[in-house]
C-alpha positions in Angstrom: -128.9 187.3 -231.9 -130.5 185.6 -234.1 -133.1 182.9 -234.2 -131.6 180.0 -235.4 -128.7 180.7 -233.0 -131.7 180.8 -230.1 -132.8 177.3 -231.2 -129.6 176.2 -230.8 -128.9 177.0 -227.7 -132.4 176.0 -226.0 -131.9 172.5 -228.0 -128.2 172.1 -226.2 -129.7 172.9 -222.7 -132.5 170.8 -223.2 -130.4 167.6 -223.9 -128.0 168.5 -220.6 -131.2 168.8 -218.3 -132.3 165.3 -220.1 -128.8 164.1 -219.0 -129.0 165.3 -215.1 -132.8 163.4 -215.4 -131.6 160.3 -216.1 -128.9 160.4 -213.4 -131.4 162.0 -211.2 -133.7 158.9 -211.6 -131.0 156.2 -211.4 -129.8 158.0 -207.8 -133.7 157.9 -206.8 -134.1 154.2 -207.9 -130.9 153.4 -205.7 -132.3 155.2 -202.8 -135.2 153.1 -203.0 -133.5 150.0 -203.4 -131.5 150.8 -200.2 -134.4 151.6 -198.1 -136.1 148.4 -199.3 -133.3 146.5 -197.5 -133.3 149.0 -193.7 -135.1 147.3 -191.1 -138.7 148.4 -190.2 -139.2 151.9 -188.2 -138.8 152.2 -184.7 -142.8 152.8 -184.6 -145.1 150.1 -183.1 -148.3 149.6 -184.8 -151.3 147.4 -185.9 -152.7 146.5 -188.7 -155.3 144.5 -189.5 -155.1 142.6 -186.0 -151.4 141.9 -186.0 -149.0 143.6 -183.6 -145.9 144.7 -185.3 -143.1 145.6 -182.9 -140.4 148.0 -184.4 -137.1 147.5 -182.6 -133.7 147.3 -183.5 -131.1 144.3 -183.0 -129.2 146.5 -180.4 -132.3 147.4 -178.6 -133.8 144.0 -178.6 -130.3 142.5 -177.0 -130.5 145.1 -174.4 -134.0 143.9 -173.2 -132.8 140.1 -172.9 -130.3 141.2 -170.4 -132.2 142.3 -167.6 -134.5 139.3 -168.2 -131.6 137.0 -167.4 -130.4 139.2 -165.1 -134.2 138.4 -163.1 -133.9 134.7 -163.4 -130.6 134.5 -162.0 -131.9 136.3 -158.9 -134.8 133.6 -159.0 -132.5 131.0 -158.1 -132.5 129.3 -154.6 -129.3 130.3 -152.7 -127.5 128.4 -149.8 -127.8 129.7 -146.0 -126.0 129.4 -142.7 -127.3 127.6 -139.6 -126.2 128.4 -135.8 -126.8 126.9 -132.4 -125.0 126.2 -129.6 -125.1 123.1 -127.4 -125.9 123.5 -123.8 -126.0 120.8 -120.4 -128.9 120.3 -118.3 -127.1 122.6 -116.2 -126.8 125.3 -118.8 -123.0 124.9 -119.3 -121.7 125.1 -122.2 -121.3 121.1 -124.0 -118.3 121.2 -125.9 -117.1 117.9 -128.0 -120.7 117.4 -128.3 -121.6 115.3 -132.5 -123.6 117.4 -134.4 -125.6 116.4 -138.4 -127.4 118.1 -139.7 -129.4 116.1 -142.4 -131.9 117.6 -145.1 -135.7 116.3 -145.3 -134.8 114.8 -148.5 -131.6 113.5 -146.8 -129.8 115.0 -150.3 -127.2 117.1 -147.9 -125.5 116.4 -144.8 -122.9 117.6 -142.5 -121.3 117.0 -139.4 -119.4 119.0 -137.1 -118.4 119.3 -133.5 -119.3 121.9 -130.9 -116.5 124.1 -129.7 -115.2 125.0 -126.4 -118.0 127.6 -126.1 -120.7 124.5 -127.1 -121.4 126.9 -131.0 -121.0 124.6 -134.0 -122.5 126.2 -137.4 -123.2 124.7 -140.9 -122.5 126.2 -144.3 -123.8 126.1 -148.1 -127.0 124.5 -146.0 -129.5 124.3 -149.4 -132.6 125.6 -148.7 -135.8 124.1 -147.2 -136.4 121.6 -144.0 -133.5 120.1 -142.3 -133.5 118.0 -139.2 -130.1 118.7 -136.4 -129.1 115.8 -134.3 -126.9 116.0 -131.1 -125.0 113.2 -129.1 -122.3 113.4 -126.9 -120.9 110.7 -124.8 -123.0 110.1 -121.5 -126.2 111.8 -122.7 -128.9 111.4 -124.3 -129.7 112.3 -128.6 -131.6 115.2 -129.2 -133.0 116.5 -132.1 -134.4 119.3 -133.5 -136.3 120.5 -136.8 -136.1 123.7 -138.7 -136.6 125.0 -142.0 -134.2 127.9 -143.8 -135.1 130.1 -146.6 -133.0 130.7 -149.6 -129.9 132.7 -148.4 -131.1 132.9 -144.7 -129.0 132.5 -141.6 -130.5 130.7 -139.3 -129.7 131.0 -135.3 -130.9 127.8 -133.7 -132.5 128.0 -129.6 -129.9 126.6 -127.8 -130.2 122.6 -127.6 -130.0 121.4 -124.3 -128.8 117.4 -124.0 -129.9 115.9 -120.7 -127.8 112.9 -119.2 -128.9 109.3 -120.5 -130.9 107.5 -118.7 -129.2 104.1 -117.6 -131.9 100.8 -117.8 -130.4 98.0 -116.2 -132.3 94.6 -116.5 -132.0 93.2 -112.7 -133.2 89.9 -112.6 -134.1 88.7 -109.3 -133.6 85.0 -109.1 -135.0 83.0 -106.1 -133.5 79.8 -104.3 -136.7 77.4 -105.3 -135.3 75.3 -102.6 -135.5 78.4 -99.7 -138.4 79.5 -101.4 -140.3 75.7 -100.5 -138.6 76.0 -97.2 -140.4 79.0 -96.1 -143.5 77.3 -97.7 -143.7 74.4 -95.9 -142.6 76.5 -92.4 -146.1 78.2 -93.1 -147.5 74.4 -94.0 -146.5 73.0 -90.7 -148.4 75.6 -88.8 -151.8 74.8 -90.2 -154.4 73.6 -88.5 -157.9 72.7 -88.7 -160.1 74.3 -85.7 -156.3 75.7 -84.6 -155.2 71.6 -83.1 -156.1 69.1 -85.9 -152.9 69.0 -88.2 -153.6 69.8 -91.8 -150.2 69.9 -93.3 -150.4 68.3 -96.9 -152.4 70.6 -98.5 -151.0 73.9 -100.3 -152.8 77.0 -101.2 -150.5 78.3 -103.7 -151.2 77.0 -107.2 -147.4 77.5 -108.3 -146.0 76.3 -105.1 -142.5 75.0 -105.1 -141.5 71.6 -105.6 -140.5 69.9 -102.5 -137.2 68.5 -102.4 -136.6 64.9 -101.1 -135.5 66.3 -97.3 -138.5 68.9 -97.5 -140.9 65.7 -98.1 -139.3 63.4 -95.0 -139.4 66.5 -92.8 -143.2 66.9 -93.6 -143.6 63.0 -93.4 -142.2 63.1 -90.0 -143.9 65.9 -88.6 -147.2 65.1 -89.5 -146.8 61.3 -88.2 -145.3 63.0 -85.2 -147.5 65.2 -84.1 -149.2 65.4 -80.6 -152.6 65.2 -82.0 -151.8 62.3 -84.3 -150.5 60.1 -81.2 -153.3 61.3 -79.6 -155.6 60.6 -82.2 -154.4 57.1 -82.7 -155.0 56.4 -79.4 -158.5 57.4 -79.3 -159.5 55.1 -81.9 -157.7 52.2 -80.1 -159.4 52.6 -77.6 -162.6 52.8 -79.8 -161.6 49.6 -81.0 -161.0 48.4 -77.5 -164.4 48.9 -76.2 -165.9 47.6 -79.7 -163.4 44.3 -79.2 -162.5 45.0 -82.8 -159.6 42.6 -83.6 -160.3 40.1 -80.8 -157.3 38.4 -80.9 -155.5 41.4 -79.1 -157.3 40.3 -76.4 -158.4 43.1 -73.7 -157.1 45.0 -71.0 -153.7 47.0 -70.9 -152.2 44.5 -73.3 -154.6 44.2 -76.1 -155.0 48.1 -75.9 -151.2 48.6 -76.3 -151.3 46.1 -79.4 -154.2 47.9 -80.8 -152.3 51.4 -80.0 -149.1 49.8 -81.5 -150.6 48.6 -85.1 -152.7 51.5 -85.4 -149.6 54.0 -84.8 -147.6 51.5 -87.1 -149.7 51.4 -89.6 -150.3 55.8 -89.8 -146.3 56.0 -89.8 -145.8 53.4 -92.7 -148.5 54.8 -94.8 -147.6 58.2 -94.3 -144.0 57.7 -94.6 -144.3 55.9 -97.6 -147.2 57.7 -99.8 -145.6 60.9 -98.2 -142.0 60.7 -98.7 -140.2 57.4 -99.8 -142.3 56.9 -103.2 -142.7 60.8 -104.1 -138.7 61.2 -103.6 -137.9 58.0 -105.7 -141.1 59.4 -108.4 -140.7 62.8 -108.2 -143.8 63.9 -107.2 -145.4 66.0 -105.0 -147.5 64.5 -102.1 -149.6 67.6 -101.5 -153.0 68.4 -102.1 -153.2 71.6 -104.6 -156.5 73.5 -103.4 -158.0 74.6 -106.3 -160.8 76.8 -104.6 -161.6 78.8 -108.2 -164.4 77.3 -111.3 -167.4 75.1 -111.1 -168.5 73.2 -108.8 -167.8 70.1 -110.9 -164.4 71.0 -111.6 -163.8 71.1 -108.2 -165.4 67.7 -107.3 -163.5 66.2 -110.0 -160.0 67.8 -109.0 -160.9 67.0 -105.3 -162.0 62.9 -105.9 -159.1 62.7 -108.4 -156.5 63.6 -105.8 -156.2 60.0 -104.7 -154.9 59.3 -108.8 -153.7 62.1 -109.6 -150.8 64.7 -109.0 -148.6 67.5 -109.7 -144.8 66.1 -110.7 -141.9 67.9 -109.5 -141.2 69.5 -112.8 -144.6 71.2 -112.7 -146.5 68.9 -114.9 -149.6 66.9 -113.7 -149.2 63.3 -113.7 -150.8 60.2 -112.7 -150.4 59.9 -108.8 -148.2 56.4 -108.7 -146.6 57.5 -105.2 -150.2 57.6 -103.6 -151.7 54.6 -105.2 -148.0 52.6 -104.3 -148.0 54.1 -100.8 -151.5 53.2 -99.9 -150.9 49.6 -101.1 -147.7 49.1 -99.6 -149.0 50.6 -96.5 -151.6 48.3 -96.5 -149.3 45.1 -97.0 -146.9 46.0 -94.4 -150.3 46.4 -92.3 -151.3 42.6 -92.9 -148.4 41.6 -91.1 -149.5 42.5 -87.2 -153.0 43.1 -87.7 -154.5 39.7 -87.6 -155.7 38.3 -90.5 -156.7 35.2 -92.3 -155.5 36.0 -95.6 -153.0 38.8 -96.3 -153.4 39.4 -100.0 -157.5 40.1 -99.7 -156.8 42.4 -96.6 -154.3 44.2 -98.3 -156.4 44.6 -101.3 -159.6 45.8 -99.6 -157.9 47.9 -96.9 -155.9 49.4 -100.1 -159.2 50.3 -102.1 -160.9 52.0 -99.0 -157.6 53.8 -98.3 -157.8 55.0 -102.1 -161.8 56.3 -101.8 -160.6 57.9 -97.8 -158.1 59.9 -100.0 -160.6 61.2 -102.6 -163.2 61.8 -99.3 -160.3 63.6 -97.7 -159.8 65.7 -101.0 -163.6 66.8 -100.8 -163.1 67.9 -97.5 -160.0 70.2 -98.4 -161.6 71.5 -101.3 -165.1 72.8 -99.7 -164.8 72.4 -95.6 -161.5 72.5 -94.7 -160.4 76.0 -95.9 -162.6 77.5 -93.8 -161.6 76.0 -90.8 -158.0 76.1 -91.4 -156.0 78.9 -89.7 -152.0 79.2 -89.6 -150.5 79.7 -86.7 -147.3 82.2 -86.2 -144.4 80.3 -86.5 -140.9 81.3 -84.9 -139.1 83.6 -86.8 
């Protein structure tokens, strides 16, 4: 083979190799562009403090699914509450109304205990709750608890007791009966066990007297044996001192003095103790104070002649005593010898008002200690 032929063969091979090189270069360039568009490798590395996570899209989706499952596992789940209602004897209480209420009032259910006394509540949200039990004839019962997520809560037996019945009893006492009993006690009060002391009460809240009791007390006082004997004794003293000489001496004079004296006592007692108190609705008795300062007790005792308690329980001017005293003095002036009945009535009336105040002083500071109450017949 000639040299020229060999050169022609090499030249053709070179041209052919040049075409393959160009094609190979194009293939390499295409591969490089395609690789540049692919995701990063799965390797995790760090460059210049920046973390690079190599994960493909399918792997990332796979890692999100467990996270979502964990989140759903942490959500609170409703639970179940069970219990039994018993009565105080330990028997089951059927038909009791049971109500469950969450602590925040957002959940409430009501059930009725069955024949076995049991009750249940489903789908109860977790958290604190209260249960109230009520039944006819029984008192209410409450129970508190706390339910965990998804828990079945078994309550201890709830025992309900028979309801306590509170009866408001109003005892009303007839004031007339009370006053009658008080007068019976007062009619037994005597100084040194024999001198009548009927017109004083030691009860600050004594019942008001009826008209009948006022006349009864006045009659009892004016007809008492000691009153009659005392009047006879004073008539004897007047006879001995020849007071009211117009009556004379002897039995006739004594009888006149005794008659005038007893008529005066009887008229004054009935007028001041029964007639005017009944008309004016006032209490003729002396109300013993017994407490407070000496000054207040003295004022109370002295004011007794012009100040009294009315039948309505209020303190007021003692018109009954004032009118009774002066009316009694006017009557006395008709059978006592006197040249001036008007002057006799006024002077006698004021004297008797003073005697009434003095009697109050005696009642407040002396006679209480000397007064004894006899046991009256039942």
